[in-house]
Each structure stands twice: as structure tokens, then as C-alpha cells.
C-alpha positions as CSV (number, residue, x, y, z in Angstrom):
1,M,173.3,95.7,220.2
2,P,173.4,97.7,216.9
3,S,171.2,100.8,216.8
4,Q,170.1,100.1,213.2
5,R,168.8,97.0,211.6
6,V,169.9,96.3,208.1
7,I,167.3,94.4,206.0
8,L,167.7,93.4,202.4
9,V,164.7,92.7,200.2
10,T,165.2,91.1,196.7
11,G,162.5,91.6,194.1
12,A,161.7,95.0,195.7
13,S,160.8,96.7,192.4
14,G,157.3,95.3,192.4
15,G,154.7,92.8,193.6
16,I,155.4,90.9,196.8
17,G,158.9,92.4,197.2
18,R,157.5,96.0,197.0
19,A,154.7,95.2,199.4
20,T,157.2,93.5,201.8
21,S,159.5,96.6,201.7
22,I,156.6,99.0,202.4
23,S,155.3,96.9,205.2
24,L,158.7,96.6,206.8
25,S,159.2,100.4,206.7
26,N,155.9,100.9,208.4
27,T,156.4,98.3,211.2
28,F,160.0,97.5,211.9
29,P,161.8,98.1,214.2
30,S,159.5,100.8,215.6
31,P,157.0,103.0,213.9
32,A,158.3,105.8,216.2
33,Q,161.9,105.4,215.1
34,P,162.1,104.8,211.3
35,E,165.7,105.9,211.2
36,Q,166.6,102.7,213.0
37,L,165.9,100.7,209.8
38,V,168.2,100.5,206.8
39,L,166.2,98.9,204.0
40,V,168.3,97.7,201.0
41,L,166.0,97.4,198.0
42,V,167.3,95.0,195.3
43,G,166.0,94.4,191.8
44,R,166.8,94.8,188.2
45,R,164.9,98.1,187.5
46,Q,166.4,101.2,189.0
47,A,163.3,103.4,188.5
48,E,161.0,100.9,190.0
49,L,163.3,100.4,193.0
50,E,163.3,104.2,193.5
51,E,159.5,104.2,193.4
52,T,159.4,101.5,196.1
53,G,161.7,103.7,198.2
54,R,159.4,106.7,197.7
55,Q,156.4,104.6,199.0
56,C,158.3,103.6,202.1
57,R,157.7,105.6,205.3
58,D,159.6,108.8,205.6
59,G,162.7,108.5,207.8
60,T,163.5,104.9,206.7
61,L,167.0,104.8,205.4
62,I,166.7,103.5,201.8
63,E,169.6,101.9,199.9
64,V,168.8,101.0,196.2
65,A,171.0,98.2,194.7
66,T,170.3,97.3,191.1
67,G,171.1,93.7,190.2
68,D,169.8,90.4,189.2
69,A,169.3,87.9,192.0
70,S,169.9,85.0,189.6
71,N,173.3,86.4,188.6
72,E,176.1,85.3,191.0
73,E,178.3,88.3,190.3
74,D,175.5,90.8,191.0
75,V,174.7,89.0,194.3
76,K,178.3,89.1,195.4
77,R,178.6,92.8,194.5
78,I,175.5,93.7,196.4
79,F,176.5,91.7,199.5
80,E,180.0,93.1,199.4
81,T,178.6,96.7,199.2
82,V,176.2,96.0,202.2
83,K,179.0,94.5,204.2
84,S,181.5,97.4,203.5
85,K,178.8,100.1,204.2
86,Y,177.0,98.6,207.2
87,G,179.3,95.8,208.4
88,R,176.5,93.3,208.5
89,L,173.1,92.1,207.2
90,D,170.5,91.4,209.9
91,V,167.6,90.0,207.7
92,L,167.2,88.8,204.1
93,F,163.9,88.6,202.4
94,N,164.6,86.7,199.2
95,V,161.4,87.5,197.3
96,S,162.6,87.9,193.7
97,A,160.8,85.8,191.1
98,V,162.7,83.2,189.3
99,N,161.2,81.7,186.2
100,C,162.1,78.2,185.3
101,W,161.4,76.9,181.8
102,Y,161.2,73.1,181.5
């Protein structure tokens, strides 16, 4: 069993995505061992993603990946980076907002 869990959160630059990221860093996998969690924060705004990372619990390994979840090339690039760096993705929280105009 891997010693770290790799979790990717889209929409992590604000709102529900930010709250999800902070909550995960405080509870998963163990509050006593934050280094066991790699949290990949995905969103369009670099500065806001970095702020989310600062709000996460100390010791959580934070990876910031700037990209648009509605852009196929961005999604491919982000997942290829995660795969090459960590070898896998354990959990995906797809929380990014998508606006549809009818």
C-alpha cells in the first residue's frame, strides 16, 4: 500500500474547491501525519491556488497546477504531470464551476 495518498481538487482557487482542499488537509489521511497527503490544487488563478495552499495544514504536501478544467489540453497536461511525478492519482474531487449559457 502506498505511503502517500495523492488527491487532486479542481476549482481549488476558491469557494467549495478551496473549502474541500482545506478540509482534506485537516482530516485525511491522518491529522497526526499530514506528510502522507499530496494535495494537487487545480484552478485558473495561480495566486488564489497558492493562497489555498497556505490555508492548508502545515506538513501537507501541496502541488499547484494552473489550468482550466474545461480545456482538454490543460486537463491532459495536469494528469500527465501527476502521473509522471507520483505514478498515480488516488482521489479526484471535480469541484470546478462550469457555466453553461443557453
